[in-house]
C-alpha positions as CSV (number, residue, x, y, z in Angstrom):
1,M,-17.3,-19.7,-32.5
2,A,-17.7,-20.0,-36.1
3,Q,-20.5,-22.2,-35.2
4,F,-21.8,-19.6,-33.4
5,L,-21.6,-17.1,-36.2
6,L,-23.7,-19.1,-38.6
7,E,-26.2,-19.9,-36.1
8,T,-26.5,-16.0,-35.7
9,V,-26.0,-15.1,-39.5
10,W,-29.8,-13.6,-39.6
11,L,-28.2,-10.8,-37.2
12,V,-26.3,-9.3,-39.9
13,P,-28.9,-6.8,-40.8
14,C,-29.3,-5.7,-37.7
15,Y,-25.6,-4.3,-37.7
16,A,-26.8,-1.7,-40.2
17,L,-30.0,-0.9,-37.6
18,I,-27.8,-0.8,-34.6
19,G,-25.4,1.8,-36.4
20,G,-28.3,4.1,-37.6
21,L,-29.9,4.0,-34.0
22,L,-26.1,4.5,-32.6
23,A,-25.7,7.8,-34.7
24,V,-29.1,9.3,-34.2
25,P,-27.9,12.0,-31.7
26,W,-25.9,13.1,-34.2
27,S,-28.7,13.6,-37.0
28,P,-30.4,16.6,-35.2
29,G,-27.5,18.2,-34.2
30,I,-28.1,17.3,-29.8
31,I,-24.4,16.5,-30.1
32,R,-22.8,19.8,-31.6
33,K,-19.2,19.8,-29.8
34,T,-18.1,16.6,-32.3
35,G,-19.6,17.5,-35.3
36,P,-20.9,14.5,-37.8
37,R,-18.0,12.7,-37.7
38,P,-18.4,10.3,-34.8
39,A,-21.6,9.1,-36.5
40,G,-19.8,8.1,-39.6
41,Y,-17.5,6.4,-37.7
42,I,-20.3,4.7,-35.7
43,N,-21.6,3.3,-39.1
44,L,-18.3,2.4,-40.4
45,V,-17.4,-0.1,-37.8
46,M,-21.0,-1.5,-37.4
47,T,-21.1,-2.0,-41.2
48,F,-17.3,-3.5,-41.1
49,L,-18.6,-6.2,-37.7
50,A,-21.5,-7.2,-40.0
51,F,-18.8,-8.1,-43.3
52,V,-16.5,-9.6,-41.0
53,H,-19.8,-12.0,-39.4
54,S,-20.6,-12.7,-42.9
55,V,-17.5,-13.7,-44.0
56,I,-17.1,-16.1,-41.3
57,A,-20.2,-17.2,-41.4
58,L,-19.5,-18.2,-45.1
59,Q,-16.8,-19.8,-44.4
60,A,-18.2,-22.0,-42.2
61,T,-20.8,-23.1,-44.8
62,W,-18.0,-23.6,-47.6
63,N,-17.8,-27.0,-49.1
64,H,-21.2,-28.4,-46.8
65,L,-24.3,-30.2,-48.1
66,P,-27.2,-27.7,-48.0
67,Q,-29.5,-28.6,-45.5
68,E,-33.7,-28.6,-45.8
69,V,-34.8,-25.9,-43.2
70,F,-38.6,-27.1,-43.5
71,R,-39.3,-30.4,-42.7
72,E,-42.9,-30.4,-44.6
73,H,-43.7,-29.3,-47.4
74,P,-47.0,-29.3,-49.5
75,V,-46.7,-31.5,-52.7
76,L,-46.7,-29.3,-55.6
77,E,-49.3,-32.2,-57.8
78,D,-51.7,-31.8,-54.9
79,L,-52.3,-28.7,-55.2
80,P,-55.8,-28.1,-56.9
81,F,-54.6,-24.8,-59.3
82,L,-51.9,-26.8,-60.4
83,R,-53.7,-30.0,-61.7
84,K,-56.5,-27.8,-63.5
85,C,-53.3,-26.4,-65.7
86,R,-51.8,-29.3,-66.2
87,R,-55.2,-31.1,-67.7
88,K,-55.2,-28.1,-70.6
């Protein structure tokens, strides 16, 4: 499970967006019977889920060597504007 959460750690910012979307019915007063309190609870739960997801993903990466994400990248010496700067 930790490996799955590690691979989907990019979804952590989406928890806040989902919480905000789920709380929309309470913002214009569409749901008046319960008041604004359930919207706060929804945001609290989504924030807690994002925190748990992040903590598990952090523990899964702890004490591991860094990995290169991009396979190829330009060599700095090959960039023309850096060659001009080094000549001066």
